[in-house]
C-alpha positions in Angstrom: -38.6 65.5 52.4 -35.1 64.4 53.2 -36.2 61.3 55.1 -37.7 59.9 51.9 -34.4 60.1 50.0 -32.9 56.9 48.8 -29.3 57.4 49.9 -28.1 54.2 48.2 -29.6 55.4 44.9 -27.9 58.8 45.5 -24.6 57.0 46.0 -25.0 55.1 42.8 -25.7 58.3 40.9 -22.8 60.1 42.6 -20.2 57.5 41.6 -21.5 57.3 38.1 -21.3 61.1 37.7 -17.8 61.0 39.1 -16.6 58.7 36.3 -16.8 55.4 38.0 -18.5 52.3 36.6 -20.6 51.2 39.6 -21.8 47.9 38.1 -19.7 45.1 36.8 -19.8 44.1 33.2 -21.1 40.7 32.2 -17.6 39.7 31.0 -16.1 40.6 34.4 -18.8 38.5 36.2 -18.2 35.6 33.9 -14.4 35.8 34.5 -15.0 35.5 38.3 -17.5 32.6 37.8 -14.9 30.7 35.7 -12.1 30.8 38.4 -11.2 27.3 39.4 -11.4 26.1 43.0 -7.8 24.8 42.6 -5.2 27.4 43.7 -2.9 28.4 40.8 0.4 27.8 42.7 3.7 27.8 41.0 6.9 25.8 41.5 8.4 28.6 43.6 5.4 29.0 45.9 6.6 28.5 49.5 4.3 26.7 51.9 4.0 29.0 55.0 0.7 27.6 56.3 2.4 26.5 59.5 3.2 30.1 60.6 0.7 31.7 63.0 -0.7 34.3 60.6 -3.4 36.7 61.8 -5.2 39.8 60.4 -6.7 42.9 62.0 -9.3 44.9 60.1 -12.7 46.4 60.5 -15.1 43.9 62.1 -17.3 43.7 59.0 -14.5 43.6 56.4 -14.3 40.5 54.3 -12.0 41.8 51.6 -8.9 41.0 53.6 -5.7 42.1 51.9 -3.1 41.7 54.6 -1.9 39.2 57.2 1.0 39.5 59.6 3.6 37.3 61.4 6.7 38.0 63.4 9.5 35.9 65.0 12.6 36.5 66.9 15.9 35.4 65.3 18.9 33.9 67.1 21.1 36.9 66.2 18.8 39.3 68.0 17.0 40.6 64.9 13.3 40.2 64.2 11.7 38.8 61.1 8.4 40.5 60.2 6.3 39.0 57.4 3.5 40.9 55.7 1.4 38.6 53.5 -0.6 40.4 50.7 -3.5 38.8 48.9 -2.3 37.5 45.5 -5.0 39.1 43.4 -2.9 39.0 40.2 -3.1 35.2 40.4 -6.8 35.5 39.5 -6.9 38.8 37.5 -4.5 38.6 34.5 -3.4 41.9 33.0 -5.8 43.0 30.2 -8.6 40.7 31.3 -12.2 42.1 31.8 -11.7 42.4 35.6 -8.4 44.2 35.0 -10.0 46.7 32.6 -12.8 47.4 35.1 -10.3 47.9 37.9 -8.2 50.3 35.7 -11.3 52.4 35.1 -12.3 52.7 38.8 -8.9 52.2 40.4 -10.2 52.1 43.9 -13.1 50.8 46.1 -15.4 53.7 46.9 -16.7 53.7 50.5 -19.9 55.7 50.1 -21.1 55.1 53.7 -24.5 53.6 52.9 -23.0 51.4 50.2 -19.6 50.3 49.0 -18.6 50.1 45.4 -15.9 47.5 45.3 -13.0 47.4 42.9 -13.8 43.7 42.2 -16.9 41.6 42.6 -17.4 40.4 46.1 -17.0 36.7 45.1 -13.4 37.6 44.2 -12.4 40.2 46.7 -14.4 38.8 49.7 -14.0 35.1 49.0 -11.5 33.8 46.4 -8.6 36.2 46.9 -9.4 37.4 50.4 -7.1 36.2 53.2 -10.0 34.9 55.2 -9.3 32.6 58.2 -9.5 28.8 58.0 -8.6 28.4 54.4 -5.4 28.0 52.3 -4.8 31.2 50.4 -2.2 32.6 47.9 -0.1 35.6 49.0 2.8 37.7 48.0 5.0 37.9 51.1 7.1 40.9 52.0 9.7 39.3 54.3 11.6 41.9 56.3 14.4 41.5 58.8 14.6 44.3 61.3 17.5 45.0 63.6 16.9 45.7 67.4 16.3 49.3 66.6 13.6 48.5 64.0 15.8 49.4 61.0 15.5 47.3 57.8 18.4 44.9 57.6 17.2 42.7 54.7 14.1 42.1 52.5 12.9 39.3 50.4 9.6 39.0 48.4 8.1 35.8 47.2 4.9 33.8 46.5 3.5 31.8 49.3 0.7 29.6 50.5 -0.7 31.0 53.8 -3.5 30.4 56.3 -5.0 33.1 58.5 -5.6 31.7 61.9 -7.3 34.7 63.5 -9.5 37.3 61.9 -9.3 40.1 64.5 -10.9 43.6 64.5 -9.6 47.0 65.3 -12.0 47.8 68.1 -11.6 44.8 70.3 -7.9 44.4 69.6 -7.3 48.1 70.4 -8.8 47.5 73.8 -6.7 44.4 74.3 -3.5 46.1 73.3 -4.3 49.0 75.6 -4.8 46.8 78.6 -8.6 46.7 78.6 -8.5 42.9 78.7 -6.3 40.3 80.5 -3.4 38.8 78.5 -5.3 35.5 78.2 -8.5 37.1 77.2 -8.1 37.6 73.4 -11.4 38.4 71.7 -11.7 35.0 70.0 -14.3 32.3 70.1 -11.7 29.7 70.8 -8.2 30.2 72.3 -5.2 29.8 69.9 -1.9 28.7 71.4 0.9 31.3 71.3 -1.3 33.9 69.6 -1.1 36.4 72.5 2.7 36.2 72.5 2.8 36.5 68.7 0.6 39.7 68.8 2.7 41.3 71.5 5.8 40.7 69.5 4.1 42.3 66.5 3.1 45.3 68.6 6.7 45.8 69.9 8.1 45.7 66.4 5.4 48.0 65.0 6.2 50.5 67.8 9.9 50.5 66.9 9.0 51.1 63.3 6.7 54.0 64.3 9.4 55.5 66.6 11.9 55.5 63.7 9.4 57.3 61.4 8.6 59.8 64.1 12.3 60.5 64.6 12.6 61.1 60.8 9.7 63.5 60.9 6.6 61.5 60.1 3.5 63.4 61.1 1.6 62.2 64.1 -1.9 63.4 63.1 -5.3 62.2 64.0 -7.4 61.5 60.9 -11.1 62.0 61.4 -12.9 59.1 59.7 -16.7 59.4 59.8 -19.4 57.2 58.4 -23.2 57.3 58.7 -25.0 54.8 60.9 -28.3 53.6 59.4 -31.0 51.6 61.1 -33.7 50.2 58.8 -32.5 52.6 56.1 -32.7 55.7 58.3 -29.6 57.7 59.3 -29.4 57.8 63.1 -25.8 58.9 63.7 -22.5 59.8 62.2 -19.9 57.5 63.7 -16.2 58.6 64.0 -13.4 56.1 64.2 -10.7 56.7 66.8 -7.1 55.6 66.4 -5.8 52.8 68.7 -2.8 50.5 69.0 -4.3 47.9 66.7 -4.8 50.4 63.9 -1.3 51.7 64.5 0.2 48.1 64.3 -1.4 47.5 60.9 -0.4 50.9 59.6 3.2 50.6 60.7 3.6 47.2 59.1 1.9 48.5 55.9 4.1 51.6 55.7 7.2 49.5 56.3 6.2 47.0 53.6 5.3 49.7 51.1 8.6 51.5 51.7 10.7 48.3 51.5 8.9 47.3 48.2 9.6 50.6 46.6 13.3 50.4 47.6 13.6 46.9 46.3 12.1 47.7 42.9 14.5 50.6 42.6 17.5 48.4 43.4 16.3 45.8 40.9 16.5 48.4 38.1 12.9 48.5 37.1 10.0 50.9 37.3 7.8 51.6 40.3 4.5 53.4 40.8 5.1 55.7 43.7 2.7 57.4 46.0 4.1 60.8 46.9 3.0 63.9 48.9 4.9 66.9 47.8 6.1 69.7 50.1 3.0 71.7 51.1 2.3 74.9 49.0 0.5 76.4 52.0 3.4 76.0 54.4 3.2 79.8 55.3 -0.4 79.2 56.7 0.9 76.2 58.7 3.6 78.6 60.1 0.9 81.1 61.0 -1.1 78.4 62.9 2.0 77.4 64.9 2.8 81.0 65.7 -0.7 81.6 67.0 -0.1 78.7 69.4 3.2 80.1 70.6 5.5 77.9 68.4 7.9 78.8 65.6 8.3 76.8 62.4 11.0 77.4 59.8 10.2 79.3 56.7 10.9 76.3 54.4 8.8 73.2 54.7 10.3 70.7 57.2 8.5 67.4 58.1 10.8 67.0 61.2 9.9 70.5 62.5 6.2 70.0 61.8 6.3 66.6 63.5 8.0 68.0 66.6 5.4 70.8 66.7 2.5 68.3 66.5 4.0 66.1 69.2 4.2 69.0 71.5 0.7 70.2 70.8 -0.8 66.7 71.4 0.8 66.7 74.8 -0.2 70.2 75.6 -3.8 70.1 74.3 -5.0 66.5 73.5 -8.7 67.6 73.6 -8.3 69.9 70.6 -5.5 67.9 68.8 -7.9 66.4 66.3 -8.9 69.9 65.2 -5.3 70.9 64.7 -4.7 67.6 62.8 -7.5 68.3 60.5 -6.2 71.8 59.7 -2.7 70.5 59.0 -4.0 67.6 56.8 -6.0 70.1 54.7 -3.0 72.3 54.2 -0.6 69.5 53.3 -2.5 68.9 50.0 -3.4 65.7 48.2 -1.1 62.8 47.3 -0.5 61.6 43.8 0.9 58.7 41.9 4.0 59.1 39.8 6.2 56.7 37.7 9.8 56.4 38.8 12.6 54.8 36.9 15.3 53.0 38.9 17.8 55.6 40.2 15.7 58.6 39.1 15.3 61.5 41.5 11.8 62.1 42.8 9.7 63.5 45.6 9.0 61.4 48.6 6.0 61.3 51.0 6.1 64.4 53.1 3.5 63.2 55.6 5.2 59.8 56.2 8.7 61.3 56.1 9.9 58.5 53.7 11.6 59.0 50.4 10.6 55.6 48.8 7.0 54.8 49.1 4.5 52.8 46.9 1.1 51.2 47.4 1.3 47.4 47.5 -0.6 46.1 50.5 -4.3 46.4 49.3 -4.7 44.9 45.8 -8.3 43.9 46.6 -9.2 47.5 47.1 -6.7 49.6 45.0 -5.6 49.1 41.5 -2.1 50.6 42.0 -1.4 47.8 44.5 -2.3 45.2 41.9 0.1 46.9 39.4 2.9 46.9 42.0 2.2 43.2 42.6 2.8 42.5 38.9 6.0 44.6 39.0 7.2 42.5 42.0 6.4 39.2 40.4 8.3 40.2 37.3 11.4 40.8 39.5 10.8 37.6 41.4 10.6 35.6 38.1 13.5 37.5 36.4 11.3 38.7 33.7 11.0 42.1 31.9 8.6 44.8 33.4 5.1 43.8 32.4 4.3 47.5 31.6 5.8 50.1 29.3 6.7 53.4 30.8 3.8 55.0 28.8 1.3 52.5 30.2 2.5 53.2 33.8 2.2 56.9 33.2 -1.4 56.4 32.0 -2.1 54.3 35.1 -0.6 56.8 37.4 -2.6 59.7 36.0 -5.8 57.7 36.1 -5.2 56.5 39.7 -4.5 60.0 40.9 -7.7 61.3 39.2 -10.0 58.6 40.5 -8.5 58.7 44.0 -9.5 62.4 44.1 -12.9 61.6 42.6 -13.4 58.9 45.3 -12.7 61.4 48.0 -15.3 63.8 46.5 -18.0 61.1 46.3 -17.3 59.9 49.9 -17.3 63.5 51.2 -20.6 64.2 49.3 -22.3 61.1 50.8 -21.1 62.0 54.3 -22.6 65.4 53.8 -25.9 63.9 52.4 -26.2 61.6 55.4 -25.3 64.4 57.8 -27.8 66.7 56.1 -30.5 64.1 56.8 -29.4 63.8 60.4 -29.3 67.5 61.0 -32.5 68.5 59.1 -34.4 68.7 62.5 -31.8 70.9 64.2 -32.0 74.1 62.1 -31.1 77.2 64.2 -28.8 75.4 66.6 -25.3 76.7 67.4 -22.2 74.5 67.0 -18.5 74.8 67.6 -16.7 74.5 64.3 -13.2 74.6 62.7 -12.5 76.1 59.3 -11.3 73.3 57.0 -11.1 75.0 53.6 -11.0 78.4 52.0 -11.7 78.1 48.2 -13.1 80.2 45.4 -16.5 78.6 45.8 -16.7 79.3 49.5 -15.5 78.7 53.1 -15.9 75.2 54.6 -16.2 74.3 58.3 -16.6 71.1 60.3 -18.6 70.5 63.4 -17.8 67.5 65.7 -21.1 66.4 67.3 -22.2 65.0 65.0 -19.2 65.0 62.7 -20.3 67.0 59.6 -18.8 69.4 57.1 -20.7 72.3 55.6 -20.3 75.7 54.0 -20.3 79.2 55.6 -22.8 81.2 53.5 -22.9 84.3 55.8 -20.2 86.2 57.7 -17.3 84.3 56.2 -14.8 87.1 55.7 -11.4 87.1 57.4 -11.4 83.4 58.3 -8.8 80.8 57.2 -8.1 77.1 57.6 -7.6 76.2 61.3 -9.7 79.1 62.7 -12.1 78.0 65.5 -15.5 79.7 65.3 -19.1 79.3 66.3 -21.7 78.7 63.6 -25.5 78.5 63.4 -27.1 75.9 61.2 -29.2 77.7 58.6 -30.4 75.0 56.1 -29.8 71.5 54.8 -30.3 69.9 51.4 -29.5 66.2 51.5 -30.1 65.8 47.7 -27.3 68.2 47.0 -25.2 67.4 50.0 -25.6 71.0 51.3 -25.2 72.0 54.9 -25.2 75.8 55.3 -24.0 77.7 58.3 -23.5 81.3 59.3 -20.7 82.5 61.6 -21.9 84.1 64.8 
């Protein structure tokens, strides 16, 4: 029965029920079709096509939001440039595409099908920072001192050209020494690219070291997606972290933090991404105590970060299980509007006080809003949004980000239910990931799947490691039911 399910149709129904608009309105399609081939440059657009820009993303990603470049300066500092796709140049505020993006706020990755924030002709062609073509970008230009600390920042429009579309998997192996220095995974060699990427890697590591010293949480995020062959789910693939992913993330965090600080100094509003101090800190303390470690009674990102570092060294095999427990207990992030100089919460997990979303405007609406705020600062104009408008946007983005997580989790469960339907009665090692009013949830690792304990679930809590037996699956409802043994 489950093998006959149309998972793509299920995904379409799931996003619709979650409040998304899965299909683009005729007016939005017409807007994309009307975009001119001529790039809408302005008098202050800098020509940076001569710089050796490159991107690293998933191998199949075409909606490229971010390119990077770095260079050593004569004074010993390093200049790190993050080029961000200038989506605002093609999507004016209040236009049909903008209205659609406000409603959905985020691309939904449903595994068997993606529901993009914008039509692919825009996000995967026109505004995407694809290689071999002149593209518009908003550049976050950062000068870092030899310790990796931000010494200066500038933001401006630019014309860029991506010379190398690289992917996480092959570049991770290259950074980790799995290939010779001159064996970059490219069809044709590009002069000086290897040296450029090694410089980027060194600067990214300095940025990461600074964040870790401040208390950023070194956790392993379990990203899983179904693998389908001829429409049939054959596996659930997990994505491992590597140096290539770390490079992009560290530059992304640095750019987002620098942008938030710049907007604050310029006396305007900003749309911040925050993660408050965890309400379930006592449970985190309990987990640490069970492992022979002591955490303070009050939430401390630095203490938690040090604990996680120690556990990763002591037990790397089970660190992903511990990471999952901590992430679940930290609680969700949210978007808030902050006036210049106003006190606000920071991002507990990243251990940064100033943080926004700015580096993925093809995939997230908050990043497009931030891009418009930045352009207003660049042009010396008033904020393009009222405080009330920004509050409405923040609320909508928080709500839909949560809804997106629900849809993506449901579709992972539906795909996993299809895959596990022939394994009823088998026993798996599991970790408890959630204890809620509607039940106790657990995750197994091979294949990566989350389900609910429907029997023998008393006296368990997040982080507990148990053995479970698979009782039943229902792909149509996304149900995978276990009992504790």
